[in-house]
Biotite code that builds the C-alpha atoms (Angstrom):
import biotite.structure as struc

atoms = struc.array([
    struc.Atom([-76.792, -216.342, -95.347], chain_id="A", res_id=1, res_name="UNK", atom_name="CA", element="C"),
    struc.Atom([-74.971, -214.009, -97.675], chain_id="A", res_id=2, res_name="UNK", atom_name="CA", element="C"),
    struc.Atom([-72.289, -211.650, -96.444], chain_id="A", res_id=3, res_name="UNK", atom_name="CA", element="C"),
    struc.Atom([-72.750, -207.869, -96.514], chain_id="A", res_id=4, res_name="UNK", atom_name="CA", element="C"),
    struc.Atom([-70.062, -207.520, -99.171], chain_id="A", res_id=5, res_name="UNK", atom_name="CA", element="C"),
    struc.Atom([-71.767, -210.099, -101.397], chain_id="A", res_id=6, res_name="UNK", atom_name="CA", element="C"),
    struc.Atom([-75.130, -208.377, -101.015], chain_id="A", res_id=7, res_name="UNK", atom_name="CA", element="C"),
    struc.Atom([-73.563, -205.006, -101.848], chain_id="A", res_id=8, res_name="UNK", atom_name="CA", element="C"),
    struc.Atom([-71.976, -206.456, -105.008], chain_id="A", res_id=9, res_name="UNK", atom_name="CA", element="C"),
    struc.Atom([-75.308, -207.885, -106.148], chain_id="A", res_id=10, res_name="UNK", atom_name="CA", element="C"),
    struc.Atom([-77.091, -204.587, -105.470], chain_id="A", res_id=11, res_name="UNK", atom_name="CA", element="C"),
    struc.Atom([-74.439, -202.630, -107.356], chain_id="A", res_id=12, res_name="UNK", atom_name="CA", element="C"),
    struc.Atom([-74.647, -204.989, -110.335], chain_id="A", res_id=13, res_name="UNK", atom_name="CA", element="C"),
    struc.Atom([-78.438, -204.622, -110.360], chain_id="A", res_id=14, res_name="UNK", atom_name="CA", element="C"),
    struc.Atom([-78.194, -200.825, -110.061], chain_id="A", res_id=15, res_name="UNK", atom_name="CA", element="C"),
    struc.Atom([-75.860, -200.532, -113.038], chain_id="A", res_id=16, res_name="UNK", atom_name="CA", element="C"),
    struc.Atom([-78.481, -202.122, -115.256], chain_id="A", res_id=17, res_name="UNK", atom_name="CA", element="C"),
    struc.Atom([-81.304, -199.721, -114.296], chain_id="A", res_id=18, res_name="UNK", atom_name="CA", element="C"),
    struc.Atom([-82.375, -196.599, -116.209], chain_id="A", res_id=19, res_name="UNK", atom_name="CA", element="C"),
    struc.Atom([-82.033, -193.196, -114.523], chain_id="A", res_id=20, res_name="UNK", atom_name="CA", element="C"),
    struc.Atom([-85.669, -192.890, -113.464], chain_id="A", res_id=21, res_name="UNK", atom_name="CA", element="C"),
    struc.Atom([-85.466, -196.279, -111.711], chain_id="A", res_id=22, res_name="UNK", atom_name="CA", element="C"),
    struc.Atom([-82.237, -195.231, -110.017], chain_id="A", res_id=23, res_name="UNK", atom_name="CA", element="C"),
    struc.Atom([-84.123, -192.227, -108.621], chain_id="A", res_id=24, res_name="UNK", atom_name="CA", element="C"),
    struc.Atom([-86.786, -194.583, -107.233], chain_id="A", res_id=25, res_name="UNK", atom_name="CA", element="C"),
    struc.Atom([-84.103, -196.758, -105.641], chain_id="A", res_id=26, res_name="UNK", atom_name="CA", element="C"),
    struc.Atom([-82.484, -193.659, -104.070], chain_id="A", res_id=27, res_name="UNK", atom_name="CA", element="C"),
    struc.Atom([-85.832, -192.540, -102.587], chain_id="A", res_id=28, res_name="UNK", atom_name="CA", element="C"),
    struc.Atom([-86.534, -196.055, -101.328], chain_id="A", res_id=29, res_name="UNK", atom_name="CA", element="C"),
    struc.Atom([-83.153, -196.395, -99.653], chain_id="A", res_id=30, res_name="UNK", atom_name="CA", element="C"),
    struc.Atom([-83.578, -192.954, -98.043], chain_id="A", res_id=31, res_name="UNK", atom_name="CA", element="C"),
    struc.Atom([-86.924, -194.085, -96.572], chain_id="A", res_id=32, res_name="UNK", atom_name="CA", element="C"),
    struc.Atom([-85.308, -197.288, -95.310], chain_id="A", res_id=33, res_name="UNK", atom_name="CA", element="C"),
    struc.Atom([-82.473, -195.345, -93.706], chain_id="A", res_id=34, res_name="UNK", atom_name="CA", element="C"),
    struc.Atom([-84.840, -192.866, -92.043], chain_id="A", res_id=35, res_name="UNK", atom_name="CA", element="C"),
    struc.Atom([-87.029, -195.676, -90.742], chain_id="A", res_id=36, res_name="UNK", atom_name="CA", element="C"),
    struc.Atom([-83.990, -197.474, -89.417], chain_id="A", res_id=37, res_name="UNK", atom_name="CA", element="C"),
    struc.Atom([-82.729, -194.322, -87.703], chain_id="A", res_id=38, res_name="UNK", atom_name="CA", element="C"),
    struc.Atom([-86.151, -193.720, -86.150], chain_id="A", res_id=39, res_name="UNK", atom_name="CA", element="C"),
    struc.Atom([-86.329, -197.296, -84.830], chain_id="A", res_id=40, res_name="UNK", atom_name="CA", element="C"),
    struc.Atom([-82.826, -197.012, -83.413], chain_id="A", res_id=41, res_name="UNK", atom_name="CA", element="C"),
    struc.Atom([-83.751, -193.774, -81.650], chain_id="A", res_id=42, res_name="UNK", atom_name="CA", element="C"),
    struc.Atom([-86.921, -195.349, -80.244], chain_id="A", res_id=43, res_name="UNK", atom_name="CA", element="C"),
    struc.Atom([-85.032, -198.424, -79.011], chain_id="A", res_id=44, res_name="UNK", atom_name="CA", element="C"),
    struc.Atom([-82.707, -196.201, -76.971], chain_id="A", res_id=45, res_name="UNK", atom_name="CA", element="C"),
    struc.Atom([-85.497, -195.158, -74.624], chain_id="A", res_id=46, res_name="UNK", atom_name="CA", element="C"),
    struc.Atom([-84.976, -196.175, -71.047], chain_id="A", res_id=47, res_name="UNK", atom_name="CA", element="C"),
    struc.Atom([-87.439, -198.463, -69.283], chain_id="A", res_id=48, res_name="UNK", atom_name="CA", element="C"),
    struc.Atom([-88.368, -195.522, -67.066], chain_id="A", res_id=49, res_name="UNK", atom_name="CA", element="C"),
    struc.Atom([-89.140, -193.357, -70.107], chain_id="A", res_id=50, res_name="UNK", atom_name="CA", element="C"),
    struc.Atom([-91.317, -196.046, -71.587], chain_id="A", res_id=51, res_name="UNK", atom_name="CA", element="C"),
    struc.Atom([-93.100, -196.673, -68.276], chain_id="A", res_id=52, res_name="UNK", atom_name="CA", element="C"),
    struc.Atom([-94.001, -192.957, -68.056], chain_id="A", res_id=53, res_name="UNK", atom_name="CA", element="C"),
    struc.Atom([-95.674, -192.957, -71.477], chain_id="A", res_id=54, res_name="UNK", atom_name="CA", element="C"),
    struc.Atom([-99.435, -193.186, -71.944], chain_id="A", res_id=55, res_name="UNK", atom_name="CA", element="C"),
    struc.Atom([-100.444, -196.826, -72.336], chain_id="A", res_id=56, res_name="UNK", atom_name="CA", element="C"),
    struc.Atom([-101.203, -196.626, -76.079], chain_id="A", res_id=57, res_name="UNK", atom_name="CA", element="C"),
    struc.Atom([-97.826, -195.053, -76.818], chain_id="A", res_id=58, res_name="UNK", atom_name="CA", element="C"),
    struc.Atom([-96.056, -197.534, -74.513], chain_id="A", res_id=59, res_name="UNK", atom_name="CA", element="C"),
    struc.Atom([-97.683, -200.434, -76.380], chain_id="A", res_id=60, res_name="UNK", atom_name="CA", element="C"),
    struc.Atom([-96.554, -198.919, -79.670], chain_id="A", res_id=61, res_name="UNK", atom_name="CA", element="C"),
    struc.Atom([-92.943, -198.994, -78.439], chain_id="A", res_id=62, res_name="UNK", atom_name="CA", element="C"),
    struc.Atom([-92.913, -202.473, -76.882], chain_id="A", res_id=63, res_name="UNK", atom_name="CA", element="C"),
    struc.Atom([-95.028, -204.391, -79.417], chain_id="A", res_id=64, res_name="UNK", atom_name="CA", element="C"),
    struc.Atom([-92.090, -205.166, -81.746], chain_id="A", res_id=65, res_name="UNK", atom_name="CA", element="C"),
    struc.Atom([-90.282, -206.899, -78.865], chain_id="A", res_id=66, res_name="UNK", atom_name="CA", element="C"),
    struc.Atom([-93.126, -209.109, -77.620], chain_id="A", res_id=67, res_name="UNK", atom_name="CA", element="C"),
    struc.Atom([-92.660, -211.930, -80.172], chain_id="A", res_id=68, res_name="UNK", atom_name="CA", element="C"),
    struc.Atom([-88.919, -212.115, -79.566], chain_id="A", res_id=69, res_name="UNK", atom_name="CA", element="C"),
    struc.Atom([-89.417, -212.152, -75.806], chain_id="A", res_id=70, res_name="UNK", atom_name="CA", element="C"),
    struc.Atom([-92.013, -214.917, -76.063], chain_id="A", res_id=71, res_name="UNK", atom_name="CA", element="C"),
    struc.Atom([-89.661, -216.944, -78.291], chain_id="A", res_id=72, res_name="UNK", atom_name="CA", element="C"),
    struc.Atom([-86.859, -216.453, -75.784], chain_id="A", res_id=73, res_name="UNK", atom_name="CA", element="C"),
    struc.Atom([-89.014, -217.944, -73.033], chain_id="A", res_id=74, res_name="UNK", atom_name="CA", element="C"),
    struc.Atom([-89.803, -220.927, -75.285], chain_id="A", res_id=75, res_name="UNK", atom_name="CA", element="C"),
    struc.Atom([-86.267, -221.559, -76.531], chain_id="A", res_id=76, res_name="UNK", atom_name="CA", element="C"),
    struc.Atom([-83.704, -220.316, -74.004], chain_id="A", res_id=77, res_name="UNK", atom_name="CA", element="C"),
    struc.Atom([-82.782, -223.105, -71.561], chain_id="A", res_id=78, res_name="UNK", atom_name="CA", element="C"),
    struc.Atom([-82.147, -220.623, -68.779], chain_id="A", res_id=79, res_name="UNK", atom_name="CA", element="C"),
    struc.Atom([-85.711, -219.344, -69.102], chain_id="A", res_id=80, res_name="UNK", atom_name="CA", element="C"),
    struc.Atom([-87.488, -222.672, -69.733], chain_id="A", res_id=81, res_name="UNK", atom_name="CA", element="C"),
    struc.Atom([-85.891, -224.933, -67.139], chain_id="A", res_id=82, res_name="UNK", atom_name="CA", element="C"),
    struc.Atom([-86.792, -224.484, -63.511], chain_id="A", res_id=83, res_name="UNK", atom_name="CA", element="C"),
    struc.Atom([-83.799, -226.660, -62.621], chain_id="A", res_id=84, res_name="UNK", atom_name="CA", element="C"),
    struc.Atom([-81.661, -223.546, -62.778], chain_id="A", res_id=85, res_name="UNK", atom_name="CA", element="C"),
    struc.Atom([-83.459, -222.145, -59.765], chain_id="A", res_id=86, res_name="UNK", atom_name="CA", element="C"),
    struc.Atom([-81.820, -222.681, -56.400], chain_id="A", res_id=87, res_name="UNK", atom_name="CA", element="C"),
    struc.Atom([-84.225, -225.080, -54.693], chain_id="A", res_id=88, res_name="UNK", atom_name="CA", element="C"),
    struc.Atom([-83.013, -224.107, -51.234], chain_id="A", res_id=89, res_name="UNK", atom_name="CA", element="C"),
    struc.Atom([-84.822, -220.802, -51.653], chain_id="A", res_id=90, res_name="UNK", atom_name="CA", element="C"),
    struc.Atom([-88.097, -222.666, -52.162], chain_id="A", res_id=91, res_name="UNK", atom_name="CA", element="C"),
    struc.Atom([-88.174, -224.844, -49.021], chain_id="A", res_id=92, res_name="UNK", atom_name="CA", element="C"),
    struc.Atom([-91.469, -224.706, -47.175], chain_id="A", res_id=93, res_name="UNK", atom_name="CA", element="C"),
    struc.Atom([-91.323, -224.027, -43.451], chain_id="A", res_id=94, res_name="UNK", atom_name="CA", element="C"),
    struc.Atom([-92.978, -226.552, -41.121], chain_id="A", res_id=95, res_name="UNK", atom_name="CA", element="C"),
    struc.Atom([-95.418, -223.906, -39.876], chain_id="A", res_id=96, res_name="UNK", atom_name="CA", element="C"),
    struc.Atom([-97.202, -223.934, -43.232], chain_id="A", res_id=97, res_name="UNK", atom_name="CA", element="C"),
    struc.Atom([-97.589, -227.750, -43.496], chain_id="A", res_id=98, res_name="UNK", atom_name="CA", element="C"),
])
């Protein structure tokens, strides 16, 4: 993966070769990206309580982006996939239930 500095250099080199009207398009595009990023950051700062109090449709709108990553975590994180990490002493069955 390329470093931020390397990406910035490539973008600057590309920008220098564009005509003025294209530079204006790039400016508008980057402004939209920045606004979207700021909006997503603001949304991600909601507390679980705030999300739980939302109407279901709005709640789903806020949590949908996280579902795939959460599912992937449960498939790939050893601490979430292996039951061997559970303390088996807590799972002993009493004789009265046998």
